Backbone as CSV, one residue per row, in Angstrom:
resi,resn,N_x,N_y,N_z,CA_x,CA_y,CA_z,C_x,C_y,C_z
1,UNK,-21.002,-124.307,54.561,-20.710,-125.190,53.089,-21.328,-124.573,51.770
2,UNK,-23.203,-124.739,52.439,-23.769,-124.069,51.726,-23.627,-122.926,51.157
3,UNK,-23.120,-121.931,51.090,-23.072,-120.712,50.955,-21.788,-120.802,49.806
4,UNK,-20.756,-121.893,50.490,-19.883,-121.424,49.367,-20.083,-122.061,47.766
5,UNK,-21.932,-122.879,47.568,-22.123,-123.021,46.379,-22.918,-122.378,45.920
6,UNK,-23.172,-121.288,46.250,-23.760,-119.671,45.755,-23.520,-119.100,44.886
7,UNK,-21.992,-119.400,44.347,-21.658,-118.211,43.810,-19.740,-119.358,42.808
8,UNK,-19.397,-118.506,41.672,-18.106,-119.645,40.770,-17.113,-119.592,41.646
9,UNK,-16.787,-119.197,42.889,-15.833,-118.508,43.458,-15.706,-119.604,45.025
10,UNK,-16.798,-119.599,45.411,-17.573,-121.108,46.218,-16.737,-122.146,46.029
11,UNK,-18.221,-122.295,44.509,-17.229,-124.053,44.262,-16.190,-124.241,43.656
12,UNK,-15.165,-123.631,43.392,-13.951,-123.368,43.085,-13.803,-123.666,44.271
13,UNK,-13.672,-122.972,44.856,-12.975,-124.004,45.990,-12.934,-125.018,47.097
14,UNK,-14.373,-125.520,46.489,-14.656,-126.900,47.394,-14.285,-127.537,45.972
15,UNK,-13.755,-127.445,44.978,-13.424,-127.809,43.839,-12.004,-128.197,43.983
16,UNK,-11.515,-126.801,44.337,-9.769,-126.753,44.803,-9.395,-128.077,45.314
17,UNK,-10.409,-127.992,46.892,-10.319,-128.823,47.557,-10.369,-130.196,47.766
18,UNK,-11.158,-131.253,46.825,-11.334,-132.094,46.201,-10.633,-133.100,45.584
19,UNK,-9.747,-131.808,44.775,-9.056,-131.866,43.548,-7.524,-131.957,44.400
20,UNK,-7.061,-131.552,45.209,-5.938,-131.733,45.731,-6.196,-132.998,47.194
21,UNK,-6.929,-133.078,47.520,-7.591,-134.179,48.084,-7.072,-135.534,47.458
22,UNK,-7.677,-135.440,46.017,-7.362,-136.849,44.667,-5.702,-137.546,44.737
23,UNK,-5.445,-135.733,44.647,-4.186,-135.561,44.180,-2.970,-136.579,45.076
24,UNK,-3.447,-135.797,46.031,-2.304,-136.556,47.646,-3.192,-138.019,47.813
25,UNK,-4.493,-138.926,46.887,-4.406,-140.176,47.197,-4.601,-141.301,46.558
26,UNK,-3.723,-140.275,45.446,-2.998,-140.750,43.791,-1.547,-140.638,44.126
27,UNK,-1.294,-139.600,45.190,0.203,-140.102,44.973,0.941,-140.955,46.339
28,UNK,0.099,-141.274,47.566,0.446,-141.366,47.964,-0.619,-142.934,48.498
29,UNK,-1.553,-143.069,48.290,-1.762,-144.540,48.129,-2.192,-145.226,47.137
30,UNK,-2.737,-145.124,45.736,-2.790,-145.446,44.629,-1.128,-146.210,43.677
31,UNK,-0.220,-145.326,44.191,0.876,-144.879,43.680,1.428,-146.034,44.447
32,UNK,2.122,-146.454,46.117,2.350,-146.777,46.372,1.678,-148.017,46.088
33,UNK,0.817,-148.558,46.350,-0.626,-149.777,45.820,0.557,-150.273,44.695
34,UNK,0.065,-149.467,43.413,0.296,-149.477,42.339,2.001,-150.859,42.477
35,UNK,2.931,-149.937,42.766,4.242,-149.799,42.262,5.411,-151.227,43.259
36,UNK,4.631,-151.001,44.545,5.140,-151.831,45.909,4.040,-153.360,45.650
37,UNK,3.352,-153.236,45.504,2.375,-154.171,46.336,1.793,-155.502,44.995
38,UNK,2.024,-154.443,43.829,0.919,-154.298,42.561,0.056,-154.966,42.320
39,UNK,-0.476,-153.389,43.030,-2.489,-153.126,42.443,-3.171,-152.750,41.715
40,UNK,-2.899,-152.317,40.541,-3.492,-151.619,39.616,-4.657,-150.750,39.738
41,UNK,-5.438,-151.467,40.155,-6.996,-151.167,40.607,-7.036,-149.718,41.338
42,UNK,-6.334,-149.377,42.716,-6.848,-147.958,42.913,-6.858,-146.853,42.007
43,UNK,-5.270,-147.354,42.057,-4.266,-146.413,40.814,-5.209,-146.189,39.884
44,UNK,-5.467,-146.857,39.638,-7.266,-146.800,38.087,-8.484,-145.529,38.601
45,UNK,-8.486,-146.307,39.869,-9.865,-145.678,40.281,-9.661,-144.818,41.242
46,UNK,-8.509,-144.246,41.911,-8.278,-142.872,41.980,-7.739,-141.913,40.848
47,UNK,-7.287,-142.055,39.854,-6.507,-141.581,39.162,-7.727,-141.638,38.058
48,UNK,-8.331,-142.070,37.551,-9.813,-141.448,37.006,-10.794,-140.132,37.298
49,UNK,-10.650,-140.202,39.311,-11.183,-139.579,39.971,-10.131,-137.936,39.791
50,UNK,-9.262,-138.343,40.195,-8.422,-137.208,39.750,-8.377,-136.370,38.183
51,UNK,-8.251,-137.037,37.705,-8.367,-136.409,36.601,-9.693,-136.446,35.431
52,UNK,-10.248,-136.474,36.315,-12.357,-135.992,35.885,-11.952,-134.671,37.149
53,UNK,-11.689,-134.105,38.394,-11.570,-132.909,39.141,-10.131,-132.110,38.673
54,UNK,-9.722,-132.610,38.029,-7.882,-131.817,37.251,-9.116,-131.372,36.400
55,UNK,-9.934,-131.698,35.281,-10.156,-130.999,34.316,-10.979,-130.392,34.310
56,UNK,-11.771,-130.055,35.533,-12.710,-129.204,36.022,-12.736,-128.216,37.148
57,UNK,-11.457,-129.118,37.760,-10.837,-127.455,38.255,-10.378,-126.589,37.108
58,UNK,-9.732,-126.741,36.322,-8.575,-126.091,35.420,-9.517,-124.863,34.256
59,UNK,-11.168,-125.808,33.969,-12.081,-125.578,33.406,-12.632,-123.553,34.424
60,UNK,-13.403,-124.249,35.600,-13.476,-123.494,36.525,-12.503,-122.208,36.683
61,UNK,-11.419,-122.126,37.574,-10.480,-121.699,37.275,-10.406,-120.682,36.002
62,UNK,-10.017,-121.314,34.988,-10.452,-120.066,33.875,-11.992,-119.484,33.596
63,UNK,-12.779,-120.531,34.335,-14.115,-119.302,33.740,-14.476,-118.060,35.539
64,UNK,-13.110,-119.000,36.687,-13.582,-117.324,37.156,-12.505,-116.371,37.045
65,UNK,-11.523,-116.660,36.465,-10.358,-115.497,35.950,-11.302,-114.709,35.330
66,UNK,-11.591,-115.097,34.050,-12.440,-114.473,33.111,-13.701,-113.823,34.331
67,UNK,-14.659,-114.066,35.009,-15.596,-113.175,35.443,-15.132,-112.667,36.703
68,UNK,-13.765,-112.799,37.496,-13.212,-111.857,38.250,-12.653,-110.856,37.461
69,UNK,-12.017,-110.875,36.824,-11.027,-110.388,36.095,-9.726,-110.895,36.673
70,UNK,-9.332,-111.335,36.520,-8.128,-112.294,37.243,-7.155,-111.357,35.967
71,UNK,-6.414,-110.862,37.246,-4.131,-111.331,36.532,-3.970,-112.587,35.614
72,UNK,-3.560,-112.361,34.509,-2.507,-113.794,33.633,-1.869,-113.931,35.014
73,UNK,-1.146,-113.333,36.045,-0.882,-113.691,36.952,-1.247,-115.185,37.764
74,UNK,-3.005,-114.285,38.270,-3.248,-114.762,39.467,-3.586,-116.078,38.299
75,UNK,-4.307,-116.549,37.383,-4.596,-116.998,36.626,-3.574,-118.272,36.154
76,UNK,-2.927,-117.682,36.488,-1.217,-119.152,35.530,-1.146,-119.068,36.637
77,UNK,-1.251,-118.936,38.453,-0.591,-119.058,39.486,-1.220,-120.783,40.142
78,UNK,-3.070,-120.064,39.723,-4.346,-120.822,40.261,-4.053,-121.986,39.461
79,UNK,-3.436,-122.137,38.097,-3.570,-123.236,37.206,-2.187,-124.453,37.708
80,UNK,-1.141,-123.188,37.857,0.166,-124.129,38.345,-0.063,-124.653,40.019
81,UNK,-1.102,-124.503,40.384,-0.799,-124.879,41.635,-1.993,-126.534,41.817
82,UNK,-2.746,-126.321,40.251,-3.273,-127.896,40.031,-2.771,-128.957,40.144
83,UNK,-1.458,-128.883,39.685,0.309,-130.320,39.454,1.510,-129.754,40.492
84,UNK,0.905,-128.954,41.740,2.016,-129.133,42.825,1.205,-129.537,43.746
85,UNK,1.571,-130.603,44.201,1.447,-131.236,45.461,0.806,-129.850,46.376
86,UNK,0.123,-130.335,47.533,-0.123,-128.969,48.065,-0.499,-128.246,47.496
87,UNK,-0.545,-127.854,46.090,-0.883,-125.927,45.608,-2.358,-125.662,45.664
88,UNK,-3.287,-126.708,45.468,-5.155,-126.100,45.995,-5.262,-125.963,47.133
89,UNK,-4.352,-126.235,48.020,-4.862,-126.233,48.921,-3.877,-124.671,49.169
90,UNK,-2.963,-124.651,48.852,-2.808,-122.611,49.349,-3.007,-121.612,48.081
91,UNK,-3.383,-122.422,46.604,-4.042,-121.386,46.303,-6.018,-121.156,46.554
92,UNK,-6.320,-121.447,47.103,-7.824,-121.671,48.364,-7.232,-120.852,49.180
93,UNK,-6.098,-120.246,49.908,-5.792,-119.874,50.934,-5.366,-118.297,50.573
94,UNK,-4.369,-117.998,49.842,-4.024,-117.008,48.986,-4.654,-116.334,47.496
95,UNK,-5.475,-117.001,46.950,-5.813,-116.451,46.014,-6.919,-116.397,45.716
96,UNK,-8.174,-117.033,46.215,-9.565,-117.675,46.396,-10.439,-117.040,47.031
97,UNK,-9.836,-117.095,48.006,-10.833,-116.785,49.915,-10.909,-114.979,49.210
98,UNK,-10.101,-113.683,48.355,-10.018,-112.484,48.459,-9.393,-112.074,46.533
99,UNK,-11.008,-112.556,46.092,-11.112,-112.881,44.338,-10.810,-111.765,44.150
100,UNK,-10.209,-110.311,44.506,-9.650,-109.080,43.678,-8.979,-108.503,44.146
101,UNK,-8.234,-109.765,44.584,-6.300,-108.396,45.706,-5.711,-109.213,43.966
102,UNK,-5.544,-108.227,44.023,-3.693,-108.087,43.018,-2.840,-108.974,43.375
103,UNK,-1.348,-109.947,42.678,-0.679,-110.329,43.063,0.712,-109.881,41.885
């Protein structure tokens, strides 16, 4: 785990995981609590955390795209993954484990 913190790509992989988990929590826990049980507070907390992680993910994808000279397609897919449930997990498996692989 600590080896991942040594590179931009490793940090992106960790952030992608956290962003994906926060998105699933927002959809699977926060939204049902808000709309089915009229409990908006968990949605606010999870939503704020997810929003911060989302912005950090986008910035780090752009930074890695420049540093590793990713194609526009690979960078675009990594960005698109952030708005699709389970997308960041796919991006980690297909895009981030092999940074110089072309698509």
